[in-house]
N, C-alpha and C positions, 0 to 999 in steps of 0.2 A: 746528455748535456754536451754542448760544444766544448772542445778543448780550448783553454786559454792560449792566447798567442805567445809563442816562445821561440826564440831564435838562437841557434847554436853559436856560442861566443867565438868559437874557433873560425867561423865563417865570416867574421867581421874584421875589416881592416883597422889597424891602429892609427886612424887619422881623426879621431873624434867620433867616428861612426859607431863604435862600440858603446861609448857613453850615451849617445843618442838612443840607441836601441834599448839599453837597460833602463834609461830614464822613462822612455815611452812605455815599456813593459810595466814598470811600476805605476806610472800615472794612469794607465788604462784600467786598473782595478782599484776601486775605492778603498780597498784594504790598506792602502798607503796612509789613509788618514786616521786609522786606529790601530793597525797591527804593528807598525813601526813609526818612528818619528819622521815620516815622509815630508812633513811640512818643513823641517829643518833643511832637508836636501834641496827642495825646490825654492825655498826662500833664499838660500845662499846663491842661487844662480842669478837672481834679480830681485832683491828685496822690495823695491818700489813697485815693480809690476805685479809681484805676487800679492802685495797688499791691495793694490788698486783694482785687481781683477777678482777680488773675493777669494783669494787663495787658490787660484786656478792653475794647476801645474801645466796644463796644455797651452794656456796663454803664454806662460813663461817660455816653454819649449819652442813655440811657434816664432818667437822673436829672436831666437838665437841660432846661429849656425852651429854645425857639428863641432867645429874647432873652438868656438866660443864656449859652448857647453862644457867641453872637455877642460878647457883652460880654467874656467870658473870653479869647476869641481876640484881641480888640483889646487887652486889658490886657497880654497876653503878647507883643504885637507879632508875631503869627503869621498874620494874615489873608493877607498876601502869600505866606507860606510854604505855607499851605493851597492857595491858588490854584495855586502852582507844583507842588505835589505831585499835585494832581488832573490838571493838564495833563500831567505826566510819566507818570501812570498811563495816561491816554488814548493818549499817544504810544506807550507800551510795548505796549499791547494792539493797536494798529494796525500795529505794526512789520512791515515787509515784507522787510527785508534780513537776516533771521536765518539762522543755519546751517541750520536745518530747512528753510527756504524754498529755499535753494540746493541742498541735498543730499538732502532727503527729501520732495520735492514730492508724490509719489504718496500719501504717508501722510495728506495733508490731505483726501483723499477716503475713506480707510479708516485710521483712527488705530490706535495701539497701545492695547490694554486692559491696564492694569497692576493686578493684583489683590493686595491685602495685607490681612491681618487687622487691622492697625493702621497709623495714619499719625500721626507726630509732626511737626506743622507749626508749632505755636506753643503756648505754655503755656496760652493762653486757650481752646484747643480740646482738652481732655484726653482724647483717644481713642487714647492710646499708653501703652505700659508702659516701653519702653526702646529699646535700640539698633536692633532690627528696625524699629520704627515710625519712629524718627528717620531711619534710612536711607531708608525709603519716602517720608517727607516731603521729604528732600533730593533724592530722585530726581524727584519732581514739580516741585520748584522749579527744578532745573537743566533739566529738559525744557522748562519754561516759558521760561527764559532763552534756551535754544538755539532756541526756536521749533519744537520737535519735537512733532508732533501726538500727544497721549497723553491718555487718560482714566483716572483712578484709580477703582478700585472697592473699597469697604470697607463696614464696618458702623458704624452710629451707636450709640455706647454712651452711653446717657442718664445712667449713673452712672460712666462712665469706668473707669479702672483702680482707683485709690483715692487718697485723700489721706492722707498719712502724718504721724503724730505719735508721739512717744515718751513713755512715762510716766516717773515719777520713778525707776523701776528700769531705765530704758533699754529697756523692752520695746516693740516696735512695736505701734501701734494703727492700725486702718484705719477711715476714714470714706468714705461714698459720697454726696456731695452730688449733687442732681439737676441735670441739664443740660437746659435748655429750648432746642430747636433754633432757634425763632424769635428768642429772646433773644440767641443767638449769631450772628445774621445769616444762618443757613442758610435756604434757600428750597426749598419743595416743588417737585419736578420735574413738569412737565406733559407729557403725551403729545402727539403731533402733532395730535390732535383737540381739544386744549385742556383735557381733563380731567386731574385729578391722576393721575400714573403710580403704579400699584400692581402688584406682582408676586405670583404665587402659585406655590408649590412643593408638589407632591403627595408624600405619604408613604402608607404602607399604613394608617396610623391617623388620617389627616386631612390637611387642607391648611394649609400655613403661608402667611401673608400678610405682606407688607412694603411700607411706603411707601418712597419714594425721595426723598432730600434732596440738595441740591447745595451745595458750597462752591467758590467761585472761588479758584484758586491761580495768580495771574498769568494767563497765557494758557491754563492747564490747568483742566479740570473734574475735580472729585472727587465721585463719586456715593456716597452713604452709605445703606445699607438699614436700615430701622427696623421692628422687629417689633411695636412698641407701637402697635397699631391695633385698633379695636373688633372687627374680624372674627376676631381670634385669641382663644383661651382665655386666662384670666388667667395661666396658666403660660407660654404661648407669648408673651404680650405682654412678659414679662420676659426673653425669650431674649437680646435684644441690649442689656440694661441694663448688664451688666458685662463688661469685657474679661477673658478667661481666667478667668471665674468658673464656678461650677457643676460638675456631674459630667460623665461621658462623654456622657450623653444630651444635655445642654445643648451640649456642644462639637460633637457631630456635627450637631445642628440648626443651630447657628451656621454651621458650615462648609457645610452644604447651602444656607443662605440666601446666604452669600458667593459660592460658586461657581455654583450653578444659578440662584439668584435674581439674582446679578450679571449673568450672561449674558442673562437675560430682561429685566433693566432696560435693558441696551444694545439689545437687540432691540426693546423697546418704544419706544425713541427712534429706531429706524431706523438704528442704528449697526452696521456689519458690520466688525469689527476686522480689520486686515491681519495682526496678530499678537497672541497672548496671552502676557503675561509673568506667570507665577505666582511671587510673592515668598514663598517657603516653601510647605510642603505644605498649609497650611490651605485654600487655594483650589483644590485639584486637581480638585474636582468640576466646575469650569468646563469642563475639557476634555471630560468625558463629555457635558455638555449641548451643547457645540459639535458633538460627533459626532452626537448625536441630531438636532440641527437639520439637518445634512447628509443624514442618512438620510431624514428626513421630507420635506425640501424638494427635494432633488435626486435622490432615489431611489438614493442610493449604497448599496453593500453595507457591512457593518460594517467589513470590511478596508479598503475605499476611504475610508470616513469617518475611520477611525483614522489612515491615512497622511496624509490631507489636514490633519487637525488637528495631528498630530505635526510636520508640516513647518512649521507656523506657530506653534508653541508653544515658549516658553523657560521653563525652570524654574531658579530660583535657590534652592539649599539653604543654610541658615545654621547647621545644627546638626551638630557633629562628635561628638555623644554619642548612641549608639543609643537610650537611654531618652528622648531629647528629641523623638522623632518620633511624631506622633499615630498611634495604633493603635486599632482598634475590633473588638469581637467580631462573629461572623457574624450573630447574631440582631439586634443593633442596626443593623448595616450593611444587612441585607436589609429590615428595617422601613422604613428611610429611602431606600433606593436602588432597591428593586424596581420602582416605577413608571417610573423613568428607564431601568432595565435593559430593561424590556419594550418601550420605544420603540426600543431598539437590537436587539430580537430575542433578548435574552439571558434565561436563567433565573437563579436565585439563584447557582448555582455559577459560571455564566459571568461575572457581574459581580464576584463575590468573587475570581476569578482575576486580575483587573486589579490588585488590591492585595496580591498575594502574590508573594514571590520565587519560590517553587515553586508554580505554579498548582494542582497536583493535591493539595497537602498541606492537608487539611482542619483540621489542628491549628494552622495558621499564622494569626495575626490579620491583618486587613486594615490595611495601612499606607498613609497618605496620601502619603508620600514615594515609595514604590514605584509608586503610581498615577501620580504626576506624572512620574517618570522613564520609565515605560513609554509615556507619552503625549506626551513632548516629545523632539524630536530634538536640542535644544540644552540641555544641563544644565551648570550651573557652580556652583562654590564661590565664596567671597567673598575669597579671598586665594590666593596661590600654594600655600602650605603646606596650606590647607584643601582646595584642589582635590586634592592628593595624598592627604590623609587620607580624603576622600570616595571616591576611587577604591578605596582599600583597604577602606573600610567596606562598600561596595556591590559588591565584586568578585563575589560570588555571583550578583548580578542580571545580570552581564555575563560569565557563565562561558565564553562562546565567544571572549572577548577576553583576550589577555595583559594583565597589569596596566597596562603603560605605554600600551596602546591603548584602555583603557576610555574611552568618550566622555563624560567629565566634565572640563570645563576649569575656568577660573577667570576672574572679573572682580573685581579687588580693589576693595573699597569705597572711596568717597571722601566728603567732606563738602562741603556747600554753603557756599562761601566767603563770599558776602554775608551769610549768616545768622550765621556764627560769627566772622568777622573783626571785631575791636574797631575802633570808629571811629577811635581814636587811631592804631592801627597802619595802618588803611586810608589815612589821610591821609599817613602817612610813605611808604607804598608808592606812592601816587598821585604823590608828588613825586620818587620815586626810580626807578620803572619806566617803560618806554616808554608813550607814549599808547596808549590802547585795550588795555592789558594785561589787563583783566578779561575781555574777549572772547577772549583768547588765553592764558588762565591755565594751560592744560595743555601749554604749550610750554616746554621746559627753558630755552631761551635768554632767555625773558622774565624769568625769575627771577634770572639771573646778576648783574644790577646790585645785588642785595641785598648781595652780598659787598663792595661798595664803599661802602655806607652808613657814614658816620662813626660810630665807637664812641659818641661823645657823643650822637648823635641816637637810636640804638637804645636806649642806656641811659636816656635821658630818657623815652622812650615806655614802656619796661618798668617803670621806677620809678613812673610815673603810673598804670599799670594795676594794679600791686601795691598802691599807696596806696589806690586806689578800692576794691579788693577787701577790704583789711583793714578799712576803714571800714564796708563793707557787712556783713562777717562779724561784727564786734563788735556791731553793732546787731541783727543777726538772731539770733546766739547768745544774747545777753542777753535779748531778747524771748522766745525760746523757753524759756529757763530760768525766767523769771518766770511764764510760762504753766503750767509744771509745778509751780510753788510751791516752787522750790528756794531755798536759804538766800541771804540778802543777800550773803554773802561770795562765793558762787559767781557771782552776777550781777555783782558788782563786778569779779571776776577776768575774766569774759568781756567786760565793757565795756572792758577794757584788754588784751585778748588780742593776741598777736603783737607785743608792743612791741619796738622796736629793729629793726634791719635783719637779722634772722635769716633763714637759708635757709628758704623756705616750700615744703613738699612737699604736693601735693594728690592725693587718691584719691577718685574719685566714679564710681560705676557701680552696676549691679544687684548686690545682695549675694547672689549665688549662691556656694555653698561652693567651687566650683572656682576662683573668682576670688581667693580667699584674702585677703580684705580685712585680716585681722588678722595677716598674716605678719610685719610689722615689729614687732608687739606681743607676739610669742610669748615673748620674754625681756625682762621689764620692767627688769631691771638693765642690759641692753644698751641698751634704749630710753632709760633715764635718762642713760646716758653720751652718747648722741647728742643728746638734747634739751637737756641741761644742760651740755654742753661749754662751758667758759668762753671758749674762743677761737673755736670754730666751732659755735655752737648751731644746732639744727634745730627747725622747727615743722611740725606735721602737721595738715591739715584733711581730714576724711572726710565723705562724704555718699552716700546710696544707699538704695534700697528692697529689701526682701526680699519675694518672693511671699507672699501671705497664708497659703498652706499650706506654706511652706518653713520648718519649724522650725529647721533648721540655719542658714539665712540669718539668721533672727531672733536666734539665739544669737550669731552673729558681730556683729550690730549691738550687742547688749547688751554683748559683750566690749569693743568699741571704746568704748562709752559709759562703762563702768566704769573703763577706763583713763584716759579723759578727766577723771574725777573724782578720780583719785589726786592727792594734794597735790603730788607731784613734777611733774605734767603739767597741772595746772589752768591754763587760759588758754594752754597751749602745744600741747596735743593737743585738737582740737575736733571734735565730731561734730554735724553739722547735720541737722535733720529737714526733711521736705517737699521732697525732691530732685525737681526738674523741669527743663524746658528752660532756664528763666530762671537758676536757680542753676548749672546746668551751664555756661552761657555765661560767667557771672561767674568761675567757678573756672578754666576752661580759658584764660581771658584773663589772670588775675592772679597765679597761683602762679608759683614759679620752676621747679619740677620737677613733672612729671606721672608718677605712680607707677602701674605696671601689673605685677602679678605673678601671672597665672593659672597653673594647672598645665598646662604644655605637654603635648600639642597641642590643648587644649580650647577655646582662644579662636579662633573661626572667623576673625574679622578684628579687631573692635574699632575704634571710630572716635573715641573721646574724645581719644586721643593725637594724632590728626590735627588736631583742632580746636586743641589746645594748641600744636602745632608751628607752625601758621600765625600764631600770635600771639607767637612768640618764646619759648615755654616749652619747655624741654628734656625729652625723654622719658627715663625710667629704667625699662626694661621687660625682662621675660622675652622671649626671641626666639621669639615666637609671633604668629600672626595677621599683621597688616600690618607689624609691626615687624621680623619675620623677613626681609622684603624691603626695608624702608626703612632700617634701620641700616647705616651705612657705616664705623663706627669713629670718626668725628669729628663726627657730627651729633646726638649724644645719648649715652646710656649703656646698656649691655647687662648684664642680670643673667644670668650664666652664658654657656654657649656652645651652648645648645639641647639640653642633655642631657635624656633621659627615662629614668626608673627604673621598673622593675616594682613595686618596693616604694614605695607612695605616701608612707608616713611618712618613708622615707629621702629621697625626692625633696623633700618639704616641708622637711625639716631642712637639706638641702644648699642649697636655694634660699634659705632664710632666712639661712643663714650667708653666702651670696654676696651677697644683698641688702644686708646690713649692711656687708660689706666694700666694696662699690661706693659706698655712701653715705659711708662714713668715709674711704676712701682715694682715691676719684676725684671724687665730686660735691662734697663740702665743700671740699677743698683748692682746686679750680678756682674755686669761687664766692667764696671768701675771699681769693684771691690778688689783692690790689689794688695799683695803682701809686700814685705820689705824688698823683695827681689823684683818687684814690678809685675808679677804674674797674677792673673785673675784665676785663682785655683778653682773656685766654684764654677766659673764659666767653662774652664777647660775640662772639668769633670763632666759637665753636661755635653760638651762637644764630643768627648769620647763615648759617652753613653749613646748619643745620637747615632754615631757611626756604627757602634756595635749592635744596636737594636734595629737599625733601619737598613744598613747596607745589604744584609743578606735577604731581606724581604722584598725590597723594592728595586731589584735589578732585572733586566730584560731576560737574562738566562733563566731565572726562576719563572718568569712569565711564559716564555716559550716552552719550557718543560711542562708547565701546567697545561698549556694548550695541547701539547703533544700527548701527554698521558691521559688527559680528560677528554680530548676531542679527536685529534688527528689519528691516533692509533686505533681507538675504537671505531672510528669511521672507516678505517681501512680494514677492519675486521681482525685486529690483533690486539693483544694485551701485553703489557710489560711483564717480563718474567721475573723481574726483581725491582726493588724500589729505585735504584739508580743505574 
């Protein structure tokens, strides 16, 4: 692994240059956004620019001279804080006593290669669309914290996913601002001979070229392939501009670069991974390239190479909907994969068979998930329920197995606690939990003392987080309304939104139709009774993006927007545009209740509710995904009992009725039941139980350890010598 950039302090003149070097050293490693409060340092240099650029430290530094940076640090009293932060970074990078060092030493010679089409690490690096990317980013962060040798492999999207605005009719608009890698602190990767590393991927109609960039994520490296190089045609230079953009031809070429190009990038660095982890089917071509390398270098037969690669490949599927799996027609597949197939000694039909459930069926399209499942001996869903759904969905691929023996397991998703835990709550937990609790966050007994935290203490933290959120939401909603040219009366109402201590319910996620964002809005008379109840009023805040080609999702957004402009709900039901990691963190920290009402069983896992739970926000959710295994009756609220109806309209109607009943009869009474001191004792008891029962189970450290013990280490041919 390349050493992180570090400059001897003594070699720097005291003219502001030292501050610049230290600030750059901190900014160049994304550890600044979770290991220390780096945001406070960079915000102090230029608060307006820091906010306007999506909390981008490099944009702040680029606008300041060395002397200005030094002067602003001194004025904010942060010179010593910066020194301490950089020392902490260096100590972290040099850490020798990690879990990975103790239990996964072999992997330091042959790391895990983790492939994903998107990585959601921080809002300043917008190469993610939603949950899949944030999950991948959390995986890298926890692997870094655990000291687990892992290299991420993805694509560099110079125009990202998209930036969202809403017009005055509430219709989603998309913008694609350019991302300059150097301006984001990314570095071109060099080959061992010192030249810039560049990979080539052959197709029948020409060669695709890609540069390789690197982002430091704590102790972990993230390699990002970039097709915008002079050697490509204009069309191919745009291949990696947008995430999930373009047609099927664009998609297969992106996935060819990710899988085959990613393996060749690792090879160009002399990295021979002990295991491949394919996060969703987009990267499944990596396993074929790995097979070809074994055939060419070790003289293996196709069968031997397939077995060797399968033994060290893990595949995580995230999609419980058949239509959500990438499929390609034979002509497109052969055009792009025949050169690789020929290296394996296969003809067109031979390679097409790898992506078909029935290899001999020429009418069946090539499916990336089928390819991944055929080439991985370890396959998992992302929750217990999703594992079961996946076994049922892919039963025909494993026809020789009874349903309960189909080799698809599950590793339930978790979230990176240091990223999503609010500083206020972190301080309370530091004072209440045993020393070193963060390194043992996946142990149930570590969280038990949460139950003994005084109600007054937890109430004070929760009230502070809600107060911070309401202030932020008012400012953001009013600014967005002014930008749309809305009436002054609307702006004024939003400037005073959420007045009083009303129960605040949050809903923020991708606006896919099956997530049913508007379920609580289906009957506006009922909504009126909830929102404007004189004794137990409720407030609702919504945020989320619809895919640019998802007309149904856009209509859902517009439906929520129009409800928010109904005079009965103005300033009481709010829809925010521009959903990203930053807004997601604020919402999951500050609302009272986190609402999740997908159409069961279509939510593979979901992680936003996990972020909310660790901050003392109670979940109110359909029993789907992670909540189906997290809810215990006293740590949140369940909508229904997990019923599924064949008639989708009937299912939606019954779920809407049950959602309203739970909000009216369970959630509101508990929230508003206050004692003489003004505390909702029953509510706070449930908050503490949620944190104590969910915090240890649904964090990314537990998730990554599960992958390491159940997949990475067995794939590398080793076993843990002890449980921890």
